[in-house]
Structure formats: C-alpha cells, structure tokens
Short mmCIF file of the C-alpha atoms (twelve columns), coordinates in Angstrom:
data_MODEL
# 
_entry.id   MODEL 
# 
loop_
_atom_site.group_PDB 
_atom_site.id 
_atom_site.type_symbol 
_atom_site.label_atom_id 
_atom_site.label_alt_id 
_atom_site.label_comp_id 
_atom_site.label_asym_id 
_atom_site.label_seq_id 
_atom_site.Cartn_x 
_atom_site.Cartn_y 
_atom_site.Cartn_z 
_atom_site.pdbx_PDB_model_num 
ATOM 1   C CA . MET A 1   -20.960 -10.981 -166.343 1 
ATOM 2   C CA . ASP A 2   -22.477 -13.348 -168.686 1 
ATOM 3   C CA . ARG A 3   -21.248 -16.720 -169.300 1 
ATOM 4   C CA . PRO A 4   -20.105 -17.688 -172.984 1 
ATOM 5   C CA . VAL A 5   -22.662 -19.448 -174.893 1 
ATOM 6   C CA . GLN A 6   -21.362 -23.079 -175.862 1 
ATOM 7   C CA . ARG A 7   -21.198 -23.249 -179.354 1 
ATOM 8   C CA . PHE A 8   -19.328 -25.349 -182.380 1 
ATOM 9   C CA . GLY A 9   -16.106 -23.520 -184.126 1 
ATOM 10  C CA . GLU A 10  -13.655 -21.334 -183.177 1 
ATOM 11  C CA . ILE A 11  -14.645 -18.414 -180.404 1 
ATOM 12  C CA . PRO A 12  -14.556 -15.013 -181.686 1 
ATOM 13  C CA . GLY A 13  -11.196 -12.960 -180.132 1 
ATOM 14  C CA . ALA A 14  -9.556  -16.489 -179.576 1 
ATOM 15  C CA . PRO A 15  -7.622  -17.117 -182.940 1 
ATOM 16  C CA . VAL A 16  -5.447  -20.376 -183.530 1 
ATOM 17  C CA . GLY A 17  -2.408  -19.672 -181.667 1 
ATOM 18  C CA . THR A 18  -4.075  -18.027 -178.456 1 
ATOM 19  C CA . THR A 19  -2.398  -18.938 -175.523 1 
ATOM 20  C CA . TRP A 20  -3.800  -18.932 -171.418 1 
ATOM 21  C CA . LYS A 21  -1.941  -19.125 -168.624 1 
ATOM 22  C CA . ASN A 22  -4.660  -21.871 -166.571 1 
ATOM 23  C CA . ARG A 23  -7.359  -23.689 -167.301 1 
ATOM 24  C CA . LYS A 24  -9.681  -21.118 -165.169 1 
ATOM 25  C CA . GLU A 25  -8.734  -18.713 -168.166 1 
ATOM 26  C CA . CYS A 26  -9.693  -20.944 -171.123 1 
ATOM 27  C CA . PHE A 27  -13.128 -21.854 -169.343 1 
ATOM 28  C CA . ASP A 28  -13.760 -17.631 -168.640 1 
ATOM 29  C CA . ALA A 29  -12.723 -17.232 -172.118 1 
ATOM 30  C CA . GLY A 30  -15.585 -19.776 -173.475 1 
ATOM 31  C CA . VAL A 31  -12.549 -21.669 -175.077 1 
ATOM 32  C CA . HIS A 32  -13.418 -24.996 -173.188 1 
ATOM 33  C CA . ARG A 33  -15.900 -25.168 -170.379 1 
ATOM 34  C CA . GLN A 34  -14.746 -27.483 -167.698 1 
ATOM 35  C CA . ILE A 35  -12.047 -26.621 -164.992 1 
ATOM 36  C CA . GLU A 36  -10.500 -29.999 -165.123 1 
ATOM 37  C CA . ALA A 37  -12.136 -32.663 -167.521 1 
ATOM 38  C CA . GLY A 38  -10.582 -32.827 -171.077 1 
ATOM 39  C CA . ILE A 39  -14.165 -33.139 -172.208 1 
ATOM 40  C CA . SER A 40  -16.319 -30.247 -172.810 1 
ATOM 41  C CA . GLY A 41  -19.797 -31.420 -174.522 1 
ATOM 42  C CA . THR A 42  -23.032 -33.405 -174.106 1 
ATOM 43  C CA . GLU A 43  -24.076 -36.574 -175.072 1 
ATOM 44  C CA . ALA A 44  -26.765 -34.853 -177.600 1 
ATOM 45  C CA . ASP A 45  -24.867 -32.517 -179.412 1 
ATOM 46  C CA . GLY A 46  -21.527 -33.660 -179.366 1 
ATOM 47  C CA . ALA A 47  -18.098 -32.349 -178.004 1 
ATOM 48  C CA . PHE A 48  -17.351 -28.564 -178.060 1 
ATOM 49  C CA . SER A 49  -13.845 -28.921 -176.996 1 
ATOM 50  C CA . ILE A 50  -11.028 -31.022 -175.560 1 
ATOM 51  C CA . VAL A 51  -7.546  -30.569 -174.201 1 
ATOM 52  C CA . VAL A 52  -4.714  -32.287 -174.550 1 
ATOM 53  C CA . SER A 53  -2.441  -32.190 -171.602 1 
ATOM 54  C CA . GLY A 54  -0.166  -35.228 -170.915 1 
ATOM 55  C CA . GLN A 55  -2.567  -36.526 -168.254 1 
ATOM 56  C CA . TYR A 56  -3.096  -40.192 -170.202 1 
ATOM 57  C CA . MET A 57  0.115   -42.417 -171.095 1 
ATOM 58  C CA . ASP A 58  -2.240  -43.961 -174.035 1 
ATOM 59  C CA . ASP A 59  -2.440  -39.869 -175.939 1 
ATOM 60  C CA . LYS A 60  -0.140  -39.525 -178.811 1 
ATOM 61  C CA . ASP A 61  0.138   -36.705 -180.694 1 
ATOM 62  C CA . ASN A 62  1.066   -36.152 -184.274 1 
ATOM 63  C CA . GLY A 63  0.097   -32.524 -184.687 1 
ATOM 64  C CA . ASP A 64  -2.578  -33.057 -187.387 1 
ATOM 65  C CA . LYS A 65  -3.474  -36.056 -186.538 1 
ATOM 66  C CA . ILE A 66  -4.587  -36.738 -182.253 1 
ATOM 67  C CA . LEU A 67  -4.980  -40.545 -180.925 1 
ATOM 68  C CA . TYR A 68  -7.339  -39.250 -177.651 1 
ATOM 69  C CA . THR A 69  -7.661  -40.836 -174.444 1 
ATOM 70  C CA . GLY A 70  -11.193 -40.661 -173.088 1 
ATOM 71  C CA . SER A 71  -11.962 -40.104 -169.260 1 
ATOM 72  C CA . GLY A 72  -12.220 -42.509 -166.717 1 
ATOM 73  C CA . GLY A 73  -10.956 -45.468 -165.373 1 
ATOM 74  C CA . TYR A 74  -8.861  -44.266 -162.215 1 
ATOM 75  C CA . LYS A 75  -9.687  -43.054 -158.766 1 
ATOM 76  C CA . LEU A 76  -10.999 -39.673 -158.202 1 
ATOM 77  C CA . GLY A 77  -8.495  -37.894 -156.669 1 
ATOM 78  C CA . ASP A 78  -5.420  -40.330 -157.937 1 
ATOM 79  C CA . ARG A 79  -3.316  -37.367 -159.966 1 
ATOM 80  C CA . THR A 80  -1.203  -39.851 -161.478 1 
ATOM 81  C CA . ARG A 81  -4.165  -41.260 -163.608 1 
ATOM 82  C CA . GLU A 82  -3.275  -44.719 -162.845 1 
ATOM 83  C CA . GLN A 83  -5.867  -46.828 -164.561 1 
ATOM 84  C CA . ASP A 84  -7.415  -49.151 -162.496 1 
ATOM 85  C CA . ARG A 85  -10.417 -50.142 -164.410 1 
ATOM 86  C CA . ASP A 86  -12.094 -49.832 -167.702 1 
ATOM 87  C CA . GLN A 87  -13.192 -46.465 -169.038 1 
ATOM 88  C CA . GLU A 88  -16.656 -46.689 -169.843 1 
ATOM 89  C CA . TRP A 89  -18.751 -45.005 -172.771 1 
ATOM 90  C CA . THR A 90  -20.727 -43.509 -169.476 1 
ATOM 91  C CA . ASP A 91  -18.129 -41.670 -168.033 1 
ATOM 92  C CA . PHE A 92  -18.038 -37.947 -168.243 1 
ATOM 93  C CA . GLY A 93  -17.490 -36.926 -171.780 1 
ATOM 94  C CA . ASN A 94  -16.821 -39.956 -173.482 1 
ATOM 95  C CA . GLN A 95  -20.419 -40.380 -175.155 1 
ATOM 96  C CA . ALA A 96  -19.771 -36.550 -176.169 1 
ATOM 97  C CA . LEU A 97  -16.619 -36.897 -178.363 1 
ATOM 98  C CA . ARG A 98  -18.292 -40.485 -179.961 1 
ATOM 99  C CA . LYS A 99  -21.022 -38.399 -180.887 1 
ATOM 100 C CA . SER A 100 -18.690 -36.119 -182.736 1 
ATOM 101 C CA . SER A 101 -17.510 -38.576 -184.425 1 
ATOM 102 C CA . GLU A 102 -21.173 -39.657 -185.938 1 
ATOM 103 C CA . THR A 103 -22.128 -35.843 -186.757 1 
ATOM 104 C CA . GLY A 104 -18.554 -34.866 -188.040 1 
ATOM 105 C CA . ASN A 105 -18.835 -31.547 -186.102 1 
ATOM 106 C CA . PRO A 106 -15.476 -29.411 -185.809 1 
ATOM 107 C CA . VAL A 107 -14.141 -29.317 -181.900 1 
ATOM 108 C CA . ARG A 108 -11.770 -27.067 -181.025 1 
ATOM 109 C CA . VAL A 109 -8.935  -28.596 -179.480 1 
ATOM 110 C CA . ILE A 110 -6.630  -27.242 -176.953 1 
ATOM 111 C CA . ARG A 111 -2.677  -28.234 -175.892 1 
ATOM 112 C CA . GLY A 112 -1.703  -27.878 -172.104 1 
ATOM 113 C CA . TYR A 113 2.154   -27.461 -171.384 1 
ATOM 114 C CA . GLU A 114 2.484   -30.616 -169.553 1 
ATOM 115 C CA . LEU A 115 1.503   -32.588 -172.940 1 
ATOM 116 C CA . ASP A 116 4.951   -34.765 -173.675 1 
ATOM 117 C CA . SER A 117 4.865   -33.410 -177.458 1 
ATOM 118 C CA . GLU A 118 6.542   -30.897 -179.640 1 
ATOM 119 C CA . PHE A 119 3.570   -29.541 -180.517 1 
ATOM 120 C CA . ALA A 120 2.800   -28.620 -176.956 1 
ATOM 121 C CA . PRO A 121 3.502   -24.676 -175.773 1 
ATOM 122 C CA . TRP A 122 6.280   -24.495 -173.173 1 
ATOM 123 C CA . GLU A 123 3.979   -22.712 -170.882 1 
ATOM 124 C CA . GLY A 124 0.032   -22.561 -170.290 1 
ATOM 125 C CA . PHE A 125 -2.677  -23.851 -172.435 1 
ATOM 126 C CA . ARG A 126 -2.986  -22.850 -176.448 1 
ATOM 127 C CA . TYR A 127 -5.564  -23.012 -178.979 1 
ATOM 128 C CA . ASP A 128 -4.726  -25.400 -181.790 1 
ATOM 129 C CA . GLY A 129 -7.446  -25.171 -184.056 1 
ATOM 130 C CA . LEU A 130 -10.499 -27.130 -185.248 1 
ATOM 131 C CA . TYR A 131 -10.357 -30.548 -185.233 1 
ATOM 132 C CA . ILE A 132 -12.555 -33.403 -186.904 1 
ATOM 133 C CA . CYS A 133 -13.561 -37.173 -184.687 1 
ATOM 134 C CA . THR A 134 -13.007 -39.330 -187.583 1 
ATOM 135 C CA . ARG A 135 -13.682 -42.595 -185.407 1 
ATOM 136 C CA . ALA A 136 -14.369 -43.299 -182.012 1 
ATOM 137 C CA . TRP A 137 -13.949 -46.964 -180.382 1 
ATOM 138 C CA . LYS A 138 -12.667 -49.205 -177.515 1 
ATOM 139 C CA . GLU A 139 -9.143  -50.733 -177.081 1 
ATOM 140 C CA . LYS A 140 -6.985  -52.085 -174.324 1 
ATOM 141 C CA . ASN A 141 -4.539  -49.668 -172.646 1 
ATOM 142 C CA . ARG A 142 -0.745  -49.223 -173.478 1 
ATOM 143 C CA . HIS A 143 -0.519  -52.274 -170.682 1 
ATOM 144 C CA . GLY A 144 -3.015  -54.764 -171.864 1 
ATOM 145 C CA . TYR A 145 -5.291  -54.656 -168.734 1 
ATOM 146 C CA . TYR A 146 -7.904  -51.891 -168.800 1 
ATOM 147 C CA . ASP A 147 -10.375 -50.480 -171.831 1 
ATOM 148 C CA . ILE A 148 -10.131 -47.251 -172.848 1 
ATOM 149 C CA . CYS A 149 -11.966 -45.435 -175.055 1 
ATOM 150 C CA . ARG A 150 -9.925  -44.307 -177.802 1 
ATOM 151 C CA . TYR A 151 -10.614 -41.078 -180.716 1 
ATOM 152 C CA . THR A 152 -8.900  -40.336 -183.751 1 
ATOM 153 C CA . MET A 153 -9.026  -36.216 -184.140 1 
ATOM 154 C CA . GLU A 154 -7.673  -35.235 -187.390 1 
ATOM 155 C CA . ARG A 155 -7.199  -31.145 -188.035 1 
ATOM 156 C CA . VAL A 156 -9.545  -29.229 -190.255 1 
ATOM 157 C CA . PRO A 157 -7.188  -28.491 -193.432 1 
ATOM 158 C CA . GLY A 158 -6.615  -24.705 -194.430 1 
ATOM 159 C CA . GLN A 159 -6.063  -23.352 -190.786 1 
ATOM 160 C CA . PRO A 160 -2.442  -21.712 -189.431 1 
ATOM 161 C CA . PRO A 161 0.270   -24.250 -189.019 1 
ATOM 162 C CA . LEU A 162 1.370   -25.465 -185.752 1 
ATOM 163 C CA . ARG A 163 3.664   -24.307 -183.679 1 
ATOM 164 C CA . ARG A 164 5.935   -27.104 -182.749 1 
ATOM 165 C CA . ARG A 165 9.312   -27.867 -180.146 1 
ATOM 166 C CA . SER A 166 12.743  -29.027 -181.839 1 
ATOM 167 C CA . THR A 167 15.226  -31.645 -180.331 1 
ATOM 168 C CA . VAL A 168 17.585  -28.904 -178.809 1 
ATOM 169 C CA . GLY A 169 14.445  -27.635 -176.517 1 
ATOM 170 C CA . ARG A 170 13.099  -24.301 -178.883 1 
ATOM 171 C CA . TYR A 171 10.189  -23.569 -181.104 1 
ATOM 172 C CA . ILE A 172 11.007  -24.195 -184.571 1 
ATOM 173 C CA . PRO A 173 8.864   -22.506 -187.407 1 
ATOM 174 C CA . LEU A 174 6.887   -24.568 -189.604 1 
ATOM 175 C CA . PRO A 175 6.573   -23.332 -193.063 1 
ATOM 176 C CA . GLY A 176 4.207   -20.134 -193.097 1 
ATOM 177 C CA . SER A 177 4.107   -19.951 -189.591 1 
ATOM 178 C CA . GLU A 178 4.649   -17.180 -187.096 1 
ATOM 179 C CA . THR A 179 8.013   -16.564 -185.276 1 
ATOM 180 C CA . ALA A 180 9.491   -19.035 -183.257 1 
ATOM 181 C CA . GLN A 181 9.017   -18.254 -179.495 1 
ATOM 182 C CA . PRO A 182 11.927  -18.068 -176.967 1 
ATOM 183 C CA . PRO A 183 12.929  -21.012 -175.466 1 
ATOM 184 C CA . VAL A 184 12.379  -21.737 -171.849 1 
ATOM 185 C CA . PRO A 185 13.090  -25.187 -169.750 1 
ATOM 186 C CA . ALA A 186 11.512  -28.185 -171.255 1 
ATOM 187 C CA . PRO A 187 7.826   -28.543 -168.786 1 
ATOM 188 C CA . VAL A 188 7.392   -32.144 -167.094 1 
ATOM 189 C CA . THR A 189 4.286   -34.136 -167.092 1 
ATOM 190 C CA . GLY A 190 2.389   -34.290 -163.902 1 
ATOM 191 C CA . ARG A 191 3.548   -37.888 -163.313 1 
ATOM 192 C CA . GLN A 192 6.981   -36.973 -163.224 1 
ATOM 193 C CA . ARG A 193 6.488   -33.525 -161.104 1 
ATOM 194 C CA . ILE A 194 4.625   -35.537 -158.528 1 
ATOM 195 C CA . MET A 195 7.735   -38.166 -158.885 1 
ATOM 196 C CA . GLN A 196 10.298  -35.560 -158.407 1 
ATOM 197 C CA . GLN A 197 8.120   -34.428 -155.605 1 
ATOM 198 C CA . VAL A 198 8.528   -38.303 -153.551 1 
ATOM 199 C CA . GLN A 199 12.192  -38.420 -154.612 1 
ATOM 200 C CA . ALA A 200 12.952  -34.802 -153.029 1 
ATOM 201 C CA . SER A 201 10.971  -35.928 -149.851 1 
ATOM 202 C CA . LEU A 202 12.807  -39.267 -149.840 1 
ATOM 203 C CA . GLU A 203 16.368  -37.096 -150.107 1 
ATOM 204 C CA . LYS A 204 15.446  -34.948 -147.383 1 
ATOM 205 C CA . ASP A 205 14.394  -37.517 -145.054 1 
ATOM 206 C CA . ALA A 206 17.423  -39.102 -145.224 1 
ATOM 207 C CA . SER A 207 19.538  -35.950 -145.019 1 
ATOM 208 C CA . LEU A 208 17.981  -35.651 -141.842 1 
ATOM 209 C CA . LEU A 209 18.629  -39.013 -140.482 1 
ATOM 210 C CA . GLY A 210 22.287  -39.194 -141.750 1 
ATOM 211 C CA . LEU A 211 21.609  -42.066 -144.255 1 
ATOM 212 C CA . PRO A 212 23.547  -41.983 -147.833 1 
ATOM 213 C CA . LEU A 213 21.928  -40.955 -150.191 1 
# 
C-alpha cells in the first residue's frame, strides 16, 4: 500500500467534517502524517496539518480562530504534559508552523475529542478545514514560568460551517450547517482522565485497608 504524499490543502476523499476513530486512521488517510506529534510538516516547506487535542492547557479554541501552543517543554513520556522547561523553535514541528506564518500556505486542522472546546467532536478526530497561520511568537505560559511557542490560526473563509457543542451537552447546528449530531456523554481531557484513575486507585486502596473515604 502506497503511503499518501505530503501535500498542502484538502485531501481527496476527506471533506470538512470527516471523522476518524483515532490518530492512526488520520495518519492512514493522509490527513495528518504524525501518530503522536501535533504538528506535521517540515522546516523548509512549513506545516501541512495540526491536531488540536487539548494536550496543552494554553490552547484557546474560538472556532474560526485558534491560539495554538507549540510542542515540547515537558519530559518525554509524561502524559500530563506538565511543562518543566522552555519550548524552543527547534522542538519538533515548531519551526514548520513558524514557516507557515511566513508562507501563508493553508494548514489542515483536526480537532480531537479530548479538546475542552464547544467546537470539538464528541468522539474521535475530525477534520475541520483549512486555516492560515497569521502569527508566530513566544510568550510565557499561563503560569508565567516557561516560554511557549504561540501561533494564531485563522480559518479560511468560504468553508462549511463548524459544528459546536451547546451548554447542555449536545451539538447545535450553526446557520447552514448539517443536521446536529446526537448527544453522547461529554469527554474528559487526558489530564482529567489521569486524575480520575489516580483517585479511583486511592479509593480502592482505602477500601481494602478499611479507611474512611
């Protein structure tokens, strides 16, 4: 089986709204050619695609405009993504997206179900269209301790409207959008899932020892 070629713009057969179960399926479809990294691209050409999945607390998703956080700044294998150093332009993918702010080439944006945003899918990973990186810079993270690479992503006009979640836990259609998707339980972020697992383990240990919960 031939591997899809890296390219800018939409991927044939994957229109806006196409959803995949996991990152592996996104990879196989050629929409995002990285299994784990959030930025796919090269320093010379720029970024082809990014995944916004809630891995970084500094991300801000306003639908047509995203403030995206670069990669790096944490220990490899640390699933909580707690930052313990400055992010650098040399960290994987950061220079590629910085290059995109110079070239103006469109970047595919995929939203993941763990993203804490009304524009995120309830399940899987969804292709939400093309965005332009209009700015790249560095600033302190939300705690004011470490530098993060920061990007402004603005959605290209004229694409199908984004779907969104309502405040009561269901999709509501934006003007001109498709039929609303059925509601399912709201997802939790990766960080929340880890904390839930830790809490469940503590409660189990306390129960075995006969300690009050």
